[in-house]
C-alpha positions as CSV (number, residue, x, y, z in Angstrom):
1,T,229.9,63.0,164.9
2,A,232.9,65.3,164.8
3,R,235.0,66.7,162.3
4,P,237.3,68.4,161.1
5,T,237.7,72.0,159.3
6,P,239.4,73.1,156.5
7,Q,242.3,74.8,156.5
8,A,244.7,75.8,153.6
9,G,246.6,73.5,152.3
10,H,246.0,70.0,153.2
11,S,244.1,67.4,151.6
12,S,240.3,66.0,152.3
13,A,239.6,63.5,155.0
14,T,236.4,61.9,156.2
15,S,234.9,62.1,159.7
16,L,234.3,58.8,162.2
17,G,232.1,57.0,163.9
18,S,232.3,54.4,166.2
19,G,229.4,52.5,167.9
20,S,227.1,54.2,165.8
21,S,225.7,54.6,162.0
22,H,225.8,57.9,160.8
23,P,223.8,59.5,157.3
24,S,226.3,59.9,155.5
25,T,228.1,63.5,154.8
26,P,230.3,64.6,152.8
27,A,234.6,64.0,153.2
28,A,235.0,66.7,155.5
29,P,238.8,68.2,155.0
30,E,241.3,68.0,157.0
31,A,242.4,70.6,160.0
32,G,246.3,71.2,159.7
33,V,248.0,72.1,163.7
34,S,250.4,73.8,162.5
35,C,254.0,75.5,165.0
36,A,257.2,77.3,163.1
37,S,257.8,75.9,159.6
38,R,256.4,72.6,160.8
39,S,252.8,71.5,159.8
40,W,250.8,68.0,160.9
41,P,247.4,67.3,159.5
42,Q,245.2,65.9,161.7
43,R,242.1,64.2,161.6
44,V,239.6,63.6,164.9
45,A,237.8,60.8,165.2
46,V,234.8,60.7,168.0
47,L,233.6,57.8,170.0
48,S,229.6,59.0,170.4
49,G,226.8,56.4,171.9
50,P,223.4,56.2,170.5
51,G,221.5,59.3,170.3
52,S,224.5,61.3,171.9
53,A,226.3,64.3,170.2
54,I,230.2,63.6,171.0
55,G,231.8,61.0,173.4
56,M,235.3,60.8,174.2
57,T,237.7,62.2,171.2
58,D,240.9,60.5,169.9
59,V,242.7,62.1,167.3
60,L,244.6,59.5,164.5
61,P,246.4,61.5,161.7
62,Q,247.0,58.4,160.3
63,P,244.5,55.4,160.4
64,D,246.8,52.5,162.6
65,C,247.9,55.9,164.9
66,S,246.6,56.8,168.3
67,L,246.4,60.7,170.6
68,K,250.2,59.5,171.6
69,A,250.7,59.6,168.0
70,V,249.4,62.8,167.8
71,C,251.6,64.3,171.2
72,E,254.3,63.2,170.5
73,P,255.2,65.6,166.8
74,L,253.6,68.2,169.7
75,E,255.6,68.1,171.9
76,R,258.9,68.2,169.8
77,C,257.6,71.1,168.1
78,C,257.1,72.7,171.6
79,L,261.2,71.2,172.4
80,D,261.9,72.6,169.2
81,R,260.6,76.0,170.4
82,L,262.4,76.2,173.5
83,E,265.5,76.0,172.0
84,D,264.9,79.6,170.7
85,P,265.2,81.8,174.0
86,G,262.3,83.6,173.1
87,S,259.9,81.3,173.5
88,K,258.2,79.9,176.7
89,R,256.3,77.2,175.7
90,P,255.8,74.6,177.7
91,P,256.8,71.2,176.5
92,N,253.2,69.6,177.6
93,T,251.3,71.9,175.3
94,G,250.3,68.9,173.3
95,A,248.7,66.9,175.5
96,R,247.2,69.6,177.5
97,L,245.4,71.1,173.9
98,W,244.1,67.8,173.7
99,G,242.7,67.5,177.0
100,R,241.1,70.8,176.2
101,V,239.5,69.6,173.3
102,R,238.0,66.8,174.8
103,S,236.2,68.6,177.6
104,K,235.2,71.3,175.3
105,L,233.4,68.6,172.8
106,L,231.8,67.1,176.7
107,R,230.7,70.2,177.4
108,Q,228.7,70.8,173.8
109,K,227.5,67.1,174.1
110,L,225.0,68.0,177.0
111,D,224.6,71.5,175.7
112,P,220.5,70.9,175.0
113,Q,221.1,74.0,171.8
114,T,223.6,72.1,170.4
115,V,221.2,68.5,171.0
116,E,218.4,70.8,169.2
117,T,220.5,72.2,166.1
118,K,220.9,70.0,163.1
119,N,223.7,72.3,161.6
120,W,227.3,72.3,162.1
121,H,228.7,74.2,165.6
122,T,232.5,75.5,164.8
123,D,234.5,76.1,167.2
124,V,238.1,76.6,168.2
125,I,240.2,75.6,171.2
126,E,243.9,77.5,171.0
127,M,246.8,76.9,173.6
128,N,250.6,78.9,173.2
129,G,250.4,79.4,169.5
130,I,248.9,76.0,168.0
131,K,245.5,76.2,167.3
132,V,242.2,73.4,166.8
133,E,239.3,74.6,165.0
134,F,236.6,71.9,164.8
135,S,233.4,70.8,163.6
136,M,230.7,68.9,165.5
137,K,226.5,68.6,165.3
138,F,224.2,66.1,167.2
139,T,223.1,62.9,166.1
140,S,219.6,61.7,166.9
141,R,218.9,58.3,168.0
142,D,216.4,57.3,165.2
143,M,218.8,58.5,162.3
144,S,222.5,57.0,164.2
145,L,220.9,53.5,165.4
146,K,218.3,53.1,162.6
147,R,218.6,49.4,161.3
148,T,217.8,50.1,156.8
149,P,217.1,46.5,155.9
150,S,218.5,45.0,152.2
151,K,216.4,43.7,149.7
152,K,220.1,41.6,148.6
153,Q,220.5,38.4,148.5
154,T,224.5,38.7,148.4
155,G,227.2,39.7,149.8
156,V,226.7,39.7,154.0
157,F,225.9,43.1,155.7
158,G,222.4,43.7,155.9
159,V,221.6,40.5,154.8
160,K,219.4,38.0,157.0
161,I,221.9,36.0,159.3
162,S,220.8,33.1,158.2
163,V,221.0,33.2,154.8
164,V,224.3,33.7,155.3
165,T,225.0,31.0,156.9
166,K,223.1,28.9,154.5
167,R,225.5,30.2,151.9
168,E,228.5,29.7,153.0
169,R,227.7,26.5,154.3
170,S,228.6,27.3,157.9
171,K,227.5,27.2,161.8
172,V,228.8,31.3,162.1
173,P,228.8,33.7,159.3
174,Y,232.4,34.1,157.5
175,I,232.4,37.4,159.0
176,V,232.7,37.3,162.1
177,R,235.0,34.0,162.4
178,Q,237.0,36.4,160.6
179,C,237.1,39.2,163.2
180,V,237.2,37.3,166.3
181,E,239.9,35.5,165.1
182,E,242.1,38.7,164.1
183,V,240.6,40.0,167.3
184,E,242.7,37.2,169.0
185,K,245.6,36.9,167.9
186,R,247.2,40.7,167.5
187,G,243.9,42.9,169.3
188,I,242.9,40.7,172.7
189,E,245.5,43.6,174.4
190,E,245.2,46.3,172.7
191,V,243.7,48.7,175.3
192,G,240.6,50.0,174.7
193,I,239.5,47.7,172.1
194,Y,235.8,47.6,170.7
195,R,235.6,50.5,172.1
196,I,237.3,52.7,170.3
197,S,236.3,53.9,167.1
198,G,238.5,52.8,164.2
199,V,238.9,54.6,160.7
200,A,235.4,55.5,158.9
201,T,237.0,54.9,155.8
202,D,238.8,51.5,156.5
203,I,235.9,50.0,158.0
204,Q,234.1,50.8,154.5
205,A,236.9,49.5,152.8
206,L,236.6,46.1,154.9
207,K,233.0,46.3,154.6
208,A,233.1,46.2,150.7
209,V,235.8,43.4,151.0
210,F,233.7,41.2,152.7
211,D,230.3,41.9,150.6
212,A,232.3,41.2,147.5
213,N,233.9,38.1,149.0
214,N,237.3,39.5,147.7
215,K,240.6,36.7,147.7
216,D,242.5,38.8,149.3
217,I,240.2,39.7,152.8
218,L,242.7,37.7,154.5
219,L,245.1,40.2,153.5
220,M,243.3,42.6,154.1
221,L,242.7,41.8,157.7
222,S,246.5,41.1,158.3
223,D,247.3,44.9,157.5
224,M,244.6,46.9,159.3
225,D,244.7,48.3,162.2
226,I,243.3,46.7,165.0
227,N,240.4,49.0,165.4
228,A,238.8,48.7,161.9
229,I,238.7,45.3,162.3
230,A,236.5,46.0,165.3
231,G,234.7,48.4,164.5
232,T,234.0,46.5,161.3
233,L,232.7,43.3,163.1
234,K,230.3,45.6,165.1
235,L,228.7,47.8,161.7
236,Y,227.7,43.8,160.8
237,F,225.7,43.2,163.8
238,R,224.6,46.5,163.3
239,E,223.0,46.7,159.8
240,L,221.5,43.3,160.5
241,P,217.7,43.7,159.0
242,E,216.7,42.7,162.5
243,P,219.0,42.2,165.7
244,L,221.0,39.2,166.7
245,L,218.7,38.9,169.8
246,T,215.5,39.2,167.1
247,D,212.5,41.4,167.0
248,R,209.7,38.6,168.2
249,L,212.5,38.1,171.6
250,Y,212.4,41.5,172.6
251,P,209.6,42.0,174.9
252,A,210.6,39.0,176.7
253,F,214.1,39.4,177.3
254,M,212.4,43.3,178.9
255,E,210.7,41.4,181.1
256,G,212.9,38.2,182.2
257,I,216.3,41.0,183.1
258,A,213.7,42.8,185.4
259,L,212.5,39.4,187.3
260,S,213.8,39.5,191.1
261,D,213.8,36.0,192.2
262,P,217.6,34.4,190.7
263,A,215.9,30.8,189.8
264,A,213.3,32.6,187.5
265,K,215.4,34.4,185.8
266,E,218.3,31.6,185.2
267,N,215.1,29.5,183.2
268,C,213.2,32.2,181.3
269,M,217.1,33.6,180.4
270,M,217.9,30.6,179.7
271,H,214.5,29.2,177.6
272,L,215.0,32.3,175.5
273,L,218.4,31.6,174.0
274,R,216.5,28.0,172.8
275,S,214.1,30.1,170.8
276,L,216.2,32.0,169.0
277,P,216.9,30.5,165.6
278,D,220.0,28.1,165.5
279,P,222.3,31.0,163.1
280,N,221.3,33.3,165.4
281,L,222.2,31.0,169.1
282,I,225.4,30.0,167.6
283,T,226.5,33.1,166.9
284,F,225.5,35.3,169.9
285,L,227.3,32.2,171.7
286,F,230.3,32.2,169.7
287,L,230.4,36.0,170.1
288,L,229.6,35.7,174.4
289,E,233.3,33.4,174.6
290,H,234.6,35.6,172.5
291,L,233.9,39.0,174.8
292,K,234.7,37.1,177.7
293,R,238.3,36.0,176.9
294,V,238.3,40.3,175.9
295,A,237.3,40.9,179.2
296,E,240.4,38.3,180.6
297,K,242.6,40.9,179.7
298,E,241.1,43.8,181.2
299,P,243.8,44.5,183.8
300,I,245.8,45.4,180.0
301,N,242.9,46.6,177.5
302,K,240.8,47.8,180.3
303,M,238.2,46.7,178.8
304,S,235.3,44.4,181.3
305,L,232.6,42.4,181.1
306,H,230.7,45.7,181.9
307,N,232.3,47.7,179.4
308,L,231.8,45.2,176.7
309,A,227.7,44.8,177.1
310,T,227.5,48.7,177.3
311,V,229.2,49.1,173.3
312,F,227.1,45.7,171.9
313,G,224.2,45.0,174.3
314,P,222.0,48.0,172.1
315,T,223.7,46.8,168.7
316,L,222.8,43.2,169.7
317,L,219.3,43.7,170.7
318,R,216.6,46.1,170.5
319,P,213.1,47.0,170.1
320,S,211.8,46.8,166.8
321,E,211.1,50.3,164.5
322,V,207.2,49.3,165.1
323,E,207.8,48.9,168.6
324,S,209.7,52.1,169.2
325,K,206.7,54.3,167.4
326,A,204.8,52.6,169.5
327,H,206.2,55.0,173.2
328,L,206.9,58.3,171.3
329,T,205.5,60.2,173.8
330,S,208.2,59.6,175.9
331,A,210.8,57.9,174.0
332,A,213.8,59.4,175.5
333,D,213.1,57.7,178.7
334,I,212.0,54.8,177.4
335,W,215.1,55.1,175.7
336,S,217.8,55.5,178.2
337,H,215.3,52.2,180.5
338,D,215.9,50.2,177.3
339,V,219.3,51.1,176.7
340,M,220.2,49.7,180.3
341,A,217.9,46.7,179.9
342,Q,219.9,45.8,176.9
343,V,223.6,45.8,179.2
344,Q,221.8,43.9,181.6
345,V,220.3,41.3,179.7
346,L,224.1,40.8,177.7
347,L,225.6,41.2,180.8
348,Y,224.0,38.9,182.5
349,Y,225.0,36.1,180.2
350,L,228.7,37.5,180.4
351,Q,228.5,36.9,183.5
352,H,227.1,33.5,183.3
353,P,228.9,29.6,183.5
354,P,229.8,28.7,179.7
355,I,226.6,28.1,177.9
356,S,226.6,25.6,175.6
357,F,224.2,24.5,172.5
358,A,224.1,21.7,172.4
359,E,223.3,21.3,176.2
360,L,221.0,24.2,175.2
361,K,218.8,22.2,172.9
362,R,219.0,19.0,174.9
363,N,216.7,20.7,177.7
364,T,214.3,22.1,175.0
365,L,212.3,19.0,175.5
366,Y,211.4,19.6,179.2
367,F,210.3,23.4,177.9
368,S,207.2,24.4,176.4
369,T,208.0,27.1,173.1
370,D,205.9,30.0,174.5
371,V,207.7,32.8,176.0
């Protein structure tokens, strides 16, 4: 997690997250980047994976902005200063400065002291008169991916998928259908879709609207930054009381993906899908086909099947809290091995020819119900 540090004259902003659910922290003030008489408030968004301090960074001065939008005003600033005979600042200072910020954050990720401390670590990057101050701290895997079952029966976040589909009288939750539809409508060619984080406040706003079943959902979706919509979909799956592929079947998925015989693996992996509850299976197949369509645009969006499996695998398939506690002695090694296996499970299904719900259910008669 990263947050900008306070600078005089700027309003508050919220530090941003991505594929992980972090403990709530107070809103952090925006940092300012000043040049001559101009000042642009900046917001630092960080993509962090489970158990990692920092992933890659994006700088988002506005909810629908990108690194390019940050660099452009910095470039204009530098070019304006170059008109002054006394100024020597190169015209690419903005891009180079944020490149240094990225490198600094990635180096800090690997620093054992950064990982062990629970305090915010503050740092400063400066180049050609432009200064960026930022703070960061490490969030452990247990905190970042912990699922907190909800006792509520209203809303959709934190509620069992079977409860939601029964209430809605639908096969796939409305939130999943609407987010997927919006991504395919205007975000399927977005570079880094599902990997680039959305603005945390936007994601929380969408969460609240879906939970309240607000009549303005569609209007809000059409106006919202596409990365926030993608982030809302990931958050929904992450906050399910149990992973989409269920706690009960997790050990069997881990064993199935490790099989070396292709025929045995095929039989096992298909049988595991048949063993899922119908709402989970139908939703999983729906998401699977969507991710395949996203990957078809890989030359444009840079999101391959493997990239998508890396983003969604640990969200859809995770060990239960009980199983995690049973392996605390070698938690780091087991976690690393499990994450790779989780990614491989999803990748297996993404690379598999289209899977039909009806065909799976027809074949159920020929298999034992025991895994």
